[in-house]
N, C-alpha and C positions, 0 to 999 in steps of 0.2 A: 764746102766739101766735107768737112768733118760731120756737119749735121746729116748730110746724105749718107755718109757711111754708118753713122750711129743708127739712123733709121733703118738702114738695110740690115745691120746687125739684129736690130730688134725684130725685124720681120722674119729673119732666118730663125731666131730662137722661137718665135711663135709657131712657125711651121714644125719645127722639130718637137715642140711640146704637143702640138695637135696630133702629129704622127704617133707619138708614144701613147697618147690617150686613145687614139684609134686602134692601135694594136691591142691595148688592154681590153677595149670593147669587144673586138673581134674574138679574143680568147674567151671572154665571158659568154659571148653568144654561141661559140662552138661548144662550150661546156654545157650551156642550156639546152642546145639541139641534141646533144648526146643523151642527156638525162631525160628528155622527152620524145624518145624515139618512137614511142607507142602513139604519139599524137601526129596529127597531119599539120605541117607548116606552122610551127609555134609562133606566138606573137613576137614582134621585134621590140627590144627593150634598149633604151639608152641609159648607160650607166657612167657616171663621173663627169658629165657635161653640164655646165651652167648655161644660163640664158644666152650668154655672149658667145659660147662655144657650141654652135650648132653643127651637127654632122649627121648626114643621112647614111643609114647602112641598110642595104637590102640582104635579106636571108632567104636562102632557097629551102625547098622541102627536104626532110630527112632521106638519107640513102636507103637502098634495099637492105633487108636483114641479112646477117651473115649466114653461112651454112650451119645447121644444127650440129651440136656436138655429139659424140658417140654415146650410147646408152650406158648407164651405169651398171655395175655388177649386181644381180639379183640379191635380195636380202635373204636372211636365214629363214626356212620354213618355220611358221607358227606352230605352237603345241596343238595336239589333237583335241578337237571339241567333244563335248558330252554327247552320248548316244541319244538320238531323237526317240519321240514316242512311237509306238507301234502303229502300222498303218491299218486300213480297213481289211477284214478277211476277204481273200480272193475267192473267185468262183470255184466250185468243186471240180476237180479234174476228172478226166476219163478213168474208168476202172482199169486197173492193170491186168495183165495177162493171168490166166488161171495157172496156179501152181500144179505141181505134180500130184497125182493121186497118192493119198496115204496108204499104208498097208491095210489089208483086210482085217477087221475086228474079229473078235471071237464070237462064235455062233451062240446066239441067245437061247434061253430055255424054251421049250415048247409051251405054247399057251393053252389055256382051257378051251374045250370045244364050245362053239356057240350054239344057240338054240336052233332047232331044226326049222327051216323057212318053209313057207307055203309054196307049192308049185303053182304058179300063175302064168298067164300070158301077158306079155306087155301091152298096155292100152295103145291103141292106134290113133285115137282121137276122141272127139266129143260123142257123148251117148244120146244126145237129144238136141232139139232146137234152142232149148233155154241155155244150154252150155255154149252153144255157138254164139248166141246173142251176148252173153257175158264175155266172150273172148273178142267181142268187137264187130261181129258180123251183123250189120243192122239193116241190110236190105232183104226183103222177101225173095225167095227163090229156092232152087234146088240145091241141096247139100248132101254130104254123105255123113251118116252117123253110124256108130258102132254098138252093137249089142253087148251083153255081158260076155258072150263067147267071142267077141271081136269079129263078128260078121258085119261087113259093111253093107248098109242099105241106103240107097238114094231116096231122099224124102224131100217134100216141099215144106219149107218153113215159113210161117206167117209172122213176120217180125213187126207188124203194124198194129194188129187187133189187140185190144185190151192188155197193153203192156208188152206184146210180142212174146216170141219164144214158143209159139205153137207148132206142133207137128201135125200136118194135115193128112189124114188117111182116107178120106172120102171127099169127092168133089163132083157136084152136078151143076152145069152151067149153060149148056145150049143143046142138049139132046144129041150130040155127035157121037156118042158111045153107047152101044147096046149093053144094058145091065141085066138082061134076062138070060143069064149064063148058068153053066153047070158047076158042080162042086169044085172040080180041079181049077177052074178059071178063078173062083173066088179064093181058093186055097193059094195060088201063085200071085194073083193080082193081075190087073189089066188096065188098059186105057191109054191116054195120051198125056205127056207132061205139059202140052200146050192147052189142054182143055179138061176133059173129065177122066177120072180114074178111080180105081179101088186099089189100095196099097197091097192087099193080100193078107189072108187070115193068118198065115205063118208068121209073116212079118209083124203083124199087129200083136200077135201073141208074144213074140220075142221082145218087142218094145215095151210091153206092159207087164210082163211077168215078175219083174222086180221093181220095188219101190211103189210109190203111190202116185197116180196121175189124174189130174182133174180133167173133165171132159167138157168141151164148149161146142155147141152146134149153132152155126149161123144161117139165117134164112134171108132171102130176098124175093119178094113177089114181083109180078110184072108191072106194078106201079112204082117200083123202086123203093118200096117200104122195107126197111130192115128190122129184123127181130132176132132174138137169140134164146138159148136155154143153156144152163150150166149145171154140172153134177160134181159132187164132191170127189168121186173117184170113178175109174173106168179100167177094166181089163177084160180080156177073153182068155179062156183056157186053151190048152193045145188040142190038136186034131183028135186025139184019142178021146177026149171029152166033148168032141163035136163043137168046138169053139164056143162053149157056153158063155153067155154074157154075165159079168159080175159087175153090178152097178151100185155106186154109192147114191146117197140122198140127193134130191134136187135142191139146188141152192139159190135159184132164182133166174129170172129172165123174162123178157116180154113175149115170148112164144109160149110160156107156161110148160108143163111137164106131159109129154107124151111117150116117154121111154121107159119109165119105172115099170109099166105094165109087162114089159119084155124081160125084166131082170130074171136070171136063172134059167133062161130059155136056151136051147141049143140052136145053132144056126141051120137054116133050111135053104135048099136050092131046089130048082125044078126036077133034078134027077135024085136028090136026097132030101125029100120033104119030110122033116121029122115032127112037124106040127100035128095036132090032133085032127085038124080039119082040111089038110092038104092046101094050106094057105099059100105057099109059093106058086102053085099052078093057078089057084084061083085069082090071086091078085098080081100075077106076072112080075114077081120079084124075087129077092133073096134077102132074108132078114132073120131076126131072132123071134120068129112068129110064136105067139101064144095061141090064142083061139078067137079071132086071128090077130088083128093088130090095132094099135092106137097110132102107129107110125109106119111108114112104107118108103123110106127115103131111097131105096134102090128100086123103086117101081118105074113104070114107063113114064117118059118125059112128055106130058100132055099140054104144056104151055098154058097154064092158068086154069080157069073154070072148065069143068068137064061134066057131061051127064052121067057117065059111068060111075059106079060106086066104089070108092076107096082103092081104085087101081092106078093112081098116079103117084107123084112125089108128094105124099100127103103127111100132114101133122095135125092130128085130131083137134088139139087144144089151140092151134094157130088158125089156119084158113079152113080147116075142116076136111071132110072126106071127098069133097067135090072141087077141090082146088090143088092144082099141081104147081109147086113152086118153081121160080125161074132159076134160083141158086140155092144150094145147100153146101155146107162145108162142115165136116166132122174132124175135130182136132183135139189132140191131147198135149198136156204140159206137166211136168213134175210139180207135185204139190208143194214141195219145199225147195 
């Protein structure tokens, strides 16, 4: 009986010691759980037990975090920093409103009188086809040019031949216009812009009275062979001097010279024949006849070879007196 009681007391003491140690382990685990709250389910550790005192302790995951505390009081503002560097220059702003007009200044002294100007008329436009060409008009055709007195004249400009800029005052091409006309017709001019024409002696005089103009005459026969003749200068005087021809020297050309013979001769028509031998009536034209002619470009349009003598569109040094040209064109251009 005594042995039983002794053994029973021993077991009781053992349980008490184990309970004390378990309590100690639980306290240690709770402390470890608290210190590792940011971890998930920390490892279980057995503390203070030897191999004979085995005790299994299960530990759960940490609890939810508590409610955050209130914000602390803001700190004192820091001291003002140093001024930063200047930024890039901005865009120019819109101009401001005009200010009020200032007071009128004192009247200045009267200046010295200027030189007396010349009384002139305002130029209205180009004076010749060469000026038109230089202004960019490169197509041949009809244009208006202005004389020194600013009279406008409609003229045909040849912008293709020999550098262009030629003003055409006579054209024969198909016989559609009668050139056997009187003095007044040649004075005013006649013909068609689409075919043959004479620009008019008054107009030719106005266009050539100032400056120097070279003359070019183009020819084409019925075999389509083209030739030409050129002269250093050309002008005709006014009606009071009977539109006398003033011609410079021959400068070249495949048709050779058949006009110098007529230099210094007055113009003749069928009703005012000023030639010594009545050439206008005899050769049925109008020209600066001498006694009588080397050329007759305003004569009848006879279409090539003809049996009659010197009464066609003739050029002696070209096709001769028995051949009437298909095409002739008399044209002028400023020499400079």
